[in-house]
C-alpha positions as CSV (number, residue, x, y, z in Angstrom):
1,M,-92.3,-47.4,-164.0
2,N,-89.5,-45.9,-165.9
3,H,-89.6,-45.4,-169.6
4,H,-87.1,-45.2,-172.4
5,H,-87.6,-44.4,-176.1
6,H,-87.0,-40.7,-176.0
7,T,-83.4,-39.7,-176.6
8,K,-81.1,-41.4,-179.1
9,S,-77.9,-41.1,-177.1
10,K,-77.8,-42.4,-173.6
11,T,-74.9,-42.9,-171.2
12,K,-74.0,-46.4,-170.2
13,E,-75.4,-45.6,-166.7
14,Q,-78.7,-44.3,-168.0
15,L,-79.0,-47.4,-170.1
16,E,-78.3,-49.7,-167.2
17,R,-80.9,-47.9,-165.1
18,I,-83.6,-48.2,-167.7
19,V,-82.8,-51.9,-168.3
20,A,-82.9,-52.5,-164.5
21,A,-86.3,-50.9,-164.3
22,L,-87.7,-52.7,-167.3
23,D,-86.5,-56.1,-166.1
24,H,-87.1,-55.5,-162.4
25,P,-88.3,-58.5,-160.3
26,D,-91.3,-56.5,-158.9
27,R,-92.4,-56.0,-162.5
28,L,-92.2,-59.7,-163.2
29,R,-94.2,-60.3,-160.0
30,T,-97.1,-57.8,-160.7
31,T,-97.2,-58.2,-164.5
32,P,-96.0,-61.7,-165.3
33,P,-95.7,-61.6,-169.1
34,E,-96.4,-65.3,-169.7
35,E,-99.6,-65.2,-167.7
36,L,-100.8,-62.0,-169.4
37,L,-100.0,-63.4,-172.8
38,Q,-102.1,-66.5,-172.1
39,L,-105.1,-64.1,-172.1
40,L,-104.6,-63.8,-175.9
41,S,-105.0,-67.6,-176.6
42,L,-102.1,-67.4,-179.1
43,K,-101.9,-69.8,-181.9
44,K,-98.6,-71.2,-183.1
45,T,-99.2,-69.6,-186.4
46,D,-99.7,-66.1,-185.1
47,S,-97.4,-63.3,-186.1
48,I,-96.9,-60.7,-183.4
49,L,-95.7,-57.1,-183.3
50,D,-94.4,-55.8,-180.0
51,I,-94.3,-52.0,-180.2
52,G,-91.8,-50.2,-177.9
53,A,-90.4,-53.6,-177.2
54,G,-87.7,-52.4,-174.8
55,T,-85.7,-55.2,-173.3
56,G,-88.1,-57.9,-174.8
57,Y,-90.2,-58.2,-171.7
58,F,-93.1,-59.5,-173.9
59,T,-91.2,-60.2,-177.0
60,I,-89.1,-63.1,-175.6
61,P,-92.1,-65.0,-173.9
62,A,-94.2,-64.3,-176.9
63,A,-91.6,-65.7,-179.2
64,K,-91.6,-68.9,-177.1
65,M,-95.3,-69.3,-177.6
66,V,-95.5,-69.0,-181.4
67,D,-93.6,-70.4,-184.4
68,N,-94.3,-67.4,-186.5
69,K,-92.4,-64.1,-186.6
70,V,-92.4,-61.8,-183.6
71,Y,-91.3,-58.3,-184.6
72,A,-89.8,-56.3,-181.8
73,L,-90.2,-52.6,-182.7
74,D,-88.2,-50.0,-180.8
75,M,-86.5,-46.6,-181.7
76,D,-83.6,-47.4,-179.5
77,H,-81.1,-49.8,-181.0
78,H,-79.5,-50.5,-177.6
79,M,-82.8,-52.1,-176.6
80,L,-82.9,-54.1,-179.7
81,D,-79.4,-55.3,-179.1
82,I,-80.5,-56.6,-175.7
83,I,-83.4,-58.4,-177.2
84,K,-81.0,-59.9,-179.9
85,K,-78.7,-61.1,-177.0
86,K,-81.6,-62.5,-175.0
87,A,-83.0,-64.3,-178.1
88,A,-79.5,-65.9,-178.7
89,E,-79.3,-67.0,-175.1
90,H,-82.7,-68.7,-175.2
91,D,-82.0,-70.2,-178.8
92,I,-85.0,-68.1,-180.1
93,T,-84.8,-67.7,-183.8
94,N,-88.3,-66.2,-184.7
95,I,-87.7,-62.6,-183.5
96,Q,-87.1,-59.9,-185.9
97,V,-86.0,-56.6,-184.5
98,V,-87.2,-53.4,-186.2
99,E,-85.6,-50.1,-185.4
100,S,-88.3,-47.7,-186.2
101,N,-91.2,-45.6,-184.7
102,L,-94.9,-46.2,-185.2
103,E,-95.3,-43.5,-187.8
104,N,-92.9,-45.3,-190.2
105,L,-93.9,-48.8,-189.4
106,P,-92.3,-50.9,-192.1
107,L,-94.8,-53.7,-192.2
108,T,-97.3,-54.5,-194.8
109,D,-101.1,-54.0,-194.2
110,E,-103.0,-56.9,-192.6
111,S,-99.8,-58.8,-191.9
112,I,-100.0,-59.2,-188.1
113,D,-102.3,-61.4,-185.9
114,V,-101.5,-59.8,-182.5
115,I,-100.1,-56.4,-181.5
116,I,-98.7,-55.9,-178.1
117,A,-98.3,-52.3,-176.8
118,S,-97.0,-52.3,-173.2
119,L,-96.4,-48.9,-171.6
120,V,-95.7,-47.2,-174.8
121,L,-98.8,-45.6,-176.2
122,H,-98.6,-42.7,-173.9
123,E,-95.4,-41.7,-175.5
124,V,-97.0,-41.4,-179.0
125,P,-97.6,-37.8,-180.1
126,D,-100.9,-38.6,-181.9
127,L,-102.8,-41.5,-180.4
128,P,-105.6,-41.7,-182.9
129,Q,-103.0,-41.6,-185.7
130,A,-100.9,-44.3,-184.1
131,L,-103.9,-46.6,-183.5
132,N,-104.9,-46.1,-187.1
133,K,-101.5,-47.2,-188.2
134,L,-101.7,-50.4,-186.0
135,N,-105.1,-51.0,-187.3
136,Q,-103.7,-51.0,-190.9
137,V,-101.1,-53.8,-190.2
138,L,-103.4,-55.8,-188.0
139,K,-105.4,-58.6,-189.8
140,S,-109.1,-58.9,-189.7
141,N,-109.9,-60.6,-186.3
142,G,-106.5,-59.7,-185.1
143,K,-106.0,-58.8,-181.5
144,F,-104.7,-55.7,-179.8
145,F,-103.1,-56.1,-176.3
146,C,-102.4,-52.9,-174.4
147,L,-101.1,-52.2,-170.9
148,E,-101.1,-48.6,-169.8
149,I,-101.2,-46.7,-166.5
150,E,-104.6,-45.1,-165.6
151,P,-104.1,-41.4,-164.9
152,Q,-104.6,-40.6,-161.2
153,D,-104.3,-36.9,-161.1
154,E,-104.6,-34.2,-163.9
155,T,-101.8,-32.1,-162.5
156,K,-99.1,-34.7,-163.0
157,K,-96.9,-33.9,-165.8
158,V,-96.4,-37.6,-166.9
159,P,-98.5,-38.3,-170.0
160,R,-101.0,-41.0,-169.4
161,I,-103.9,-42.5,-171.3
162,A,-107.2,-43.0,-169.6
163,S,-108.7,-46.4,-170.3
164,S,-112.0,-44.9,-171.2
165,Y,-110.3,-42.7,-173.8
166,L,-108.4,-45.7,-175.3
167,E,-111.6,-47.7,-175.4
168,K,-113.4,-44.9,-177.3
169,E,-110.5,-44.6,-179.8
170,L,-110.6,-48.4,-180.4
171,E,-114.4,-48.4,-180.8
172,N,-113.9,-45.6,-183.4
173,L,-111.8,-48.0,-185.4
174,D,-114.4,-50.8,-185.1
175,F,-112.6,-52.8,-182.6
176,T,-114.5,-55.1,-180.2
177,L,-113.4,-55.0,-176.5
178,L,-112.7,-58.5,-175.4
179,Q,-111.3,-57.7,-172.0
180,K,-110.5,-54.8,-169.7
181,K,-109.0,-55.4,-166.3
182,S,-107.1,-53.7,-163.7
183,I,-103.7,-55.4,-163.0
184,A,-101.7,-53.6,-160.4
185,D,-100.7,-50.1,-159.4
186,N,-103.2,-48.3,-161.6
187,L,-102.1,-50.5,-164.4
188,Y,-104.8,-51.6,-166.8
189,L,-105.0,-54.1,-169.6
190,I,-107.2,-53.9,-172.6
191,I,-107.5,-56.6,-175.2
192,A,-109.5,-55.7,-178.3
193,K,-110.2,-57.5,-181.5
194,K,-110.4,-56.0,-185.0
195,K,-113.6,-56.6,-186.9
């Protein structure tokens, strides 16, 4: 799993490598976005925030499932350009790209029904603070959908978030755990609901 987000300036080659990894057929096979999104029982009226949206892996299918706004949040404008291009190719008009980080999330409190965080939270410097911010923009009874990689070995330098830690942090914010499942390759999915 390759990740993007960090540096502002990337070479064309780096960008192409990142995009290839994010849209790799293996990823589609192990984590089919449409199937995973069905676990949320989305309503047509749901507004969705996809944080660290990348190439729109979840943004695009989510936008096809709802009529309301889908906000694609990413710090990398190259990624957002890719999402815009894909949206245009699929005649999708309900995606709004947001170039920002979580700390400066430009959305009003309690304005979002569903938050998607796929392989992005481990890149956040302060997880409790980030979750708190997400909690603010999420409506009461809103759902939080998170895919992360379970840490396997403490000596690895790659930052990871243990599912038990994430669970605890969500409980601290009064979320109810709806689902926790192992997907593939140490990948876990947590779906929680805001009280």
